[in-house]
C-alpha positions in Angstrom: 0.0 0.3 0.2 1.3 4.0 -0.8 -0.7 6.6 0.4 -0.9 9.1 -1.8 -3.0 12.8 -2.9 -3.6 13.9 -5.6 -5.1 17.1 -6.5 -6.7 18.3 -9.6 -7.7 22.2 -10.3 -10.0 23.1 -13.3 -11.3 25.8 -14.2 -14.9 25.7 -12.0 -13.4 23.1 -8.6 -10.7 22.0 -6.8 -10.3 18.6 -5.5 -8.3 16.1 -3.2 -8.3 12.4 -2.7 -5.7 11.0 0.4 -6.4 7.0 -0.5 -4.3 3.8 0.1 -3.5 2.7 -3.1 -2.3 -1.4 -3.9 -0.9 -1.7 -7.1 -1.2 -6.1 -6.7 -4.6 -5.1 -7.1 -5.6 -2.6 -8.5 -7.5 -1.3 -6.1 -7.8 1.9 -4.9 -9.3 2.7 -1.0 -10.2 6.5 0.3 -9.4 8.4 2.7 -10.3 12.2 1.8 -11.8 12.9 -1.3 -13.8 16.6 -1.4 -14.3 18.6 -3.5 -14.6 22.8 -3.2 -15.9 25.6 -6.6 -13.3 27.7 -6.7 -13.6 29.0 -10.2 -10.3 30.3 -10.8 -11.3 30.2 -14.4 -13.5 33.2 -13.8 -13.6 35.3 -16.9 -10.5 34.0 -18.6 -12.1 33.1 -21.6 -13.2 37.3 -21.6 -9.9 38.8 -20.0 -7.4 36.0 -20.6 -6.2 36.1 -17.2 -7.1 34.6 -13.3 -8.7 37.3 -11.3 -7.3 38.2 -7.6 -10.3 36.8 -6.0 -10.4 33.8 -7.9 -6.8 32.7 -7.4 -7.6 33.7 -3.7 -10.8 30.8 -3.4 -8.1 28.3 -4.8 -5.2 29.4 -2.8 -8.0 29.2 0.7 -8.7 25.6 -0.4 -5.1 24.6 -0.9 -4.3 25.7 2.5 -7.5 24.2 4.1 -6.6 21.4 2.0 -2.2 21.0 3.0 -3.6 20.7 6.4 -6.0 17.0 5.5 -2.7 15.9 3.4 -0.6 16.4 6.7 -2.6 14.5 9.1 -3.6 11.3 6.8 0.1 10.8 6.1 0.7 11.0 2.6 3.1 10.1 1.3 3.9 11.0 -2.1 1.1 14.2 -2.9 0.5 15.0 -7.1 -1.2 18.5 -7.9 -2.8 18.8 -10.9 -3.3 22.1 -13.2 -6.0 21.9 -16.4 -7.9 24.7 -18.0 -8.2 27.6 -16.8 -4.1 27.9 -15.3 -3.5 26.5 -19.4 -5.2 29.7 -20.5 -4.2 32.5 -18.6 -1.1 34.5 -18.8 -0.8 35.2 -15.6 -0.3 31.4 -14.4 2.8 31.5 -12.6 1.2 33.6 -10.1 -0.7 30.0 -9.1 1.8 28.5 -9.8 3.9 30.2 -7.8 1.5 30.7 -5.0 0.3 26.5 -4.9 4.1 26.3 -4.5 4.1 27.9 -1.2 1.3 26.7 0.8 2.1 22.4 -1.0 5.3 22.6 -1.3 5.0 21.1 -4.3 4.8 22.5 -8.3 1.0 22.7 -9.7 2.0 20.1 -13.3 -0.4 22.5 -16.1 -0.7 19.1 -18.0 -2.2 19.5 -21.8 -5.4 18.2 -22.6 -3.9 15.2 -23.6 -2.8 14.3 -20.3 -5.9 15.3 -18.5 -7.5 12.5 -20.8 -5.1 10.1 -19.9 -5.4 10.1 -16.4 -9.3 10.1 -16.3 -9.6 7.6 -18.5 -7.4 5.2 -16.5 -9.4 6.5 -13.2 -12.8 6.1 -14.8 -12.0 2.3 -17.3 -9.8 1.1 -14.3 -12.1 -1.3 -12.7 -14.2 -1.5 -15.1 -14.5 -4.6 -17.7 -10.9 -4.5 -19.9 -12.4 -6.7 -22.3 -15.2 -3.2 -23.3 -14.5 -0.5 -25.4 -14.4 2.9 -23.8 -15.3 6.5 -24.3 -14.8 8.4 -21.8 -15.3 11.4 -22.1 -15.2 14.4 -18.6 -17.3 17.8 -18.7 -15.2 20.2 -17.0 -15.9 23.9 -16.7 -13.7 25.0 -18.9 -13.1 22.0 -21.7 -14.2 17.9 -22.2 -12.2 15.3 -23.1 -13.5 12.8 -25.1 -11.2 9.3 -24.6 -11.0 6.8 -26.7 -9.7 2.6 -25.3 -10.5 -0.7 -23.2 -6.5 -1.4 -22.1 -5.6 1.7 -23.0 -6.6 4.9 -24.5 -6.6 4.0 -28.4 -7.5 8.1 -29.0 -7.9 10.8 -27.5 -9.3 14.7 -27.6 -9.4 18.0 -25.5 -11.7 20.4 -27.1 -12.9 23.9 -25.6 -16.7 22.5 -24.1 -17.6 23.2 -20.9 -20.3 24.7 -18.1 -18.1 27.6 -17.0 -16.5 28.6 -20.7 -19.8 28.4 -22.0 -22.0 30.0 -20.1 -19.7 33.3 -19.5 -19.7 33.0 -23.5 -23.1 33.5 -23.6 -24.7 34.6 -20.3 -27.8 32.1 -20.6 -31.4 33.3 -19.1 -33.5 32.8 -16.4 -34.8 30.7 -18.1 -32.2 29.7 -21.2 -34.2 31.6 -24.3 -34.6 29.7 -27.6 -32.2 31.7 -29.2 -28.9 31.4 -25.8 -28.9 27.4 -26.0 -29.4 27.6 -30.0 -25.5 29.3 -29.9 -24.8 26.8 -26.6 -25.4 23.8 -29.0 -23.6 25.6 -32.2 -20.6 26.6 -29.5 -20.9 22.7 -28.9 -21.4 21.4 -31.8 -18.5 23.2 -33.7 -16.3 21.8 -30.8 -17.5 17.7 -31.4 -16.9 17.3 -34.7 -13.0 19.4 -33.9 -13.0 16.2 -31.1 -14.6 14.7 -34.2 -11.3 14.3 -36.3 -8.5 12.7 -33.4 -11.4 10.6 -31.6 -14.3 8.1 -32.6 -17.5 9.6 -31.7 -19.3 6.5 -33.0 -19.5 2.8 -32.9 -20.3 0.5 -30.5 -18.8 1.3 -27.3 -19.9 2.1 -23.2 -20.3 6.3 -22.7 -18.3 6.8 -19.4 -19.8 10.1 -17.5 -17.2 12.2 -15.9 -16.9 14.6 -13.4 -19.3 17.1 -11.3 -22.3 17.7 -14.5 -22.2 14.4 -15.4 -23.4 13.6 -11.4 -25.8 16.2 -10.6 -27.8 15.5 -14.5 -27.6 12.0 -12.8 -28.4 12.7 -8.9 -31.4 15.1 -10.2 -32.2 11.7 -13.0 -32.4 9.6 -9.7 -35.0 12.2 -7.5 -31.6 11.6 -4.4 -32.7 14.1 -2.0 -28.3 14.5 -0.7 -25.6 14.0 -2.7 -25.5 10.2 -2.7 -22.0 9.0 -4.2 -22.8 5.1 -3.7 -26.1 5.7 -5.3 -24.3 7.4 -8.3 -20.4 5.6 -8.6 -22.3 2.9 -11.7 -26.0 4.9 -11.8 -27.1 3.9 -15.3 -28.7 7.4 -17.1 -30.3 6.9 -20.2 -30.3 9.2 -23.3 -34.9 10.5 -22.6 -33.8 10.9 -19.2 -30.3 13.5 -19.3 -33.0 14.9 -22.4 -35.4 15.8 -19.8 -33.5 17.6 -16.9 -31.2 19.3 -19.5 -35.5 20.5 -20.3 -36.2 20.8 -16.8 -33.1 23.3 -16.0 -32.9 25.4 -19.0 -36.3 26.3 -18.6 -36.0 27.3 -14.6 -35.2 30.5 -12.6 -32.6 30.4 -11.2 -34.6 29.9 -7.9 -35.5 27.2 -9.2 -32.0 25.4 -9.5 -31.8 26.7 -6.5 -33.9 24.9 -4.8 -33.5 21.3 -6.7 -31.7 19.9 -3.0 -28.8 17.8 -5.0 -27.2 21.1 -6.9 -24.5 22.5 -6.2 -25.1 26.7 -5.1 -22.1 27.1 -6.6 -23.1 25.3 -10.3 -27.3 27.1 -10.0 -25.8 29.5 -12.7 -23.8 26.8 -15.3 -25.2 23.4 -14.7 -27.6 24.2 -18.3 -24.7 25.0 -19.9 -22.7 21.2 -18.7 -26.7 19.6 -19.0 -26.5 20.4 -23.1 -22.7 19.3 -23.4 -23.4 15.6 -22.1 -27.2 15.6 -24.2 -25.2 17.5 -27.3 -22.7 14.2 -26.6 -25.1 11.0 -26.5 -27.1 12.6 -29.7 -23.2 12.2 -31.5 -22.0 9.3 -30.8 -26.0 7.6 -30.0 -25.6 6.1 -26.6 -28.4 5.3 -25.4 -28.0 5.8 -21.6 -24.6 8.1 -20.0 -22.4 4.7 -17.7 -22.0 7.3 -14.0 -18.4 7.0 -12.8 -17.2 8.7 -9.4 -13.3 7.5 -10.2 -11.4 10.6 -12.2 -8.9 11.9 -12.6 -8.1 12.3 -9.9 -8.2 8.4 -9.4 -5.5 8.3 -12.5 -3.5 11.2 -10.7 -3.4 9.6 -7.3 -2.5 5.7 -9.5 0.4 7.5 -11.2 2.2 8.4 -8.4 1.2 5.3 -6.8 
């Protein structure tokens, strides 16, 4: 057993996993898994820079995580930063802040590296004989990975719940014109992804990250977030379409009243659900398998 700590810092959230990993058995045992909405990517699509208040929210979460990592005695730590910090002109400020707090430099990884970590984390415990299309819908980007025992093809494209929301400012509720504009961006990104990754064909669609788990939780009628109920749940295309329509037609107050919807996702979940729906339509998938294991688990395995 190796006790490891993995941090994934994305556009909308920063997440921590401290776990015992056993490479001999392929088992990973969670000791602490948590998520904080920090919206690091606030305004990046428009300004090209990380906002000072977004950096401070992120550093506050890092300080909290540093205490947990120390208390649990993790032997190794890896900090991976994704879409927002790839795009920002002032990402050196981010790197210095993380290094001061956690003692490691954040690795600003490529979209392809992000995709590989997501694939390993999502599929390591699934049937290795199947072929999977893993989609990781983040705040600023979405990763597509096809493979079975390993990655065959991967592509990251710049569609995510925060980026689409900030670019098109959907109202409460979203208008047909706003929805059409978001859809047009998503379809163009899917065209780009399809140049590298075969999106159509007989394979299992596995969905990762907060937009997917939130849509699934709403579809299942959960009154509180339940990781065990969500992990490997199968949500049909019709259920995804129904939840997406409900979210886009809702006001801010109506979305806020949904018990499983994290406050940090109230404004962006409609766009995130629309990304998932468009992916299912493009791939022809009749259902999506939800995975609670994702890039965090992939990062943990990379250092175990």
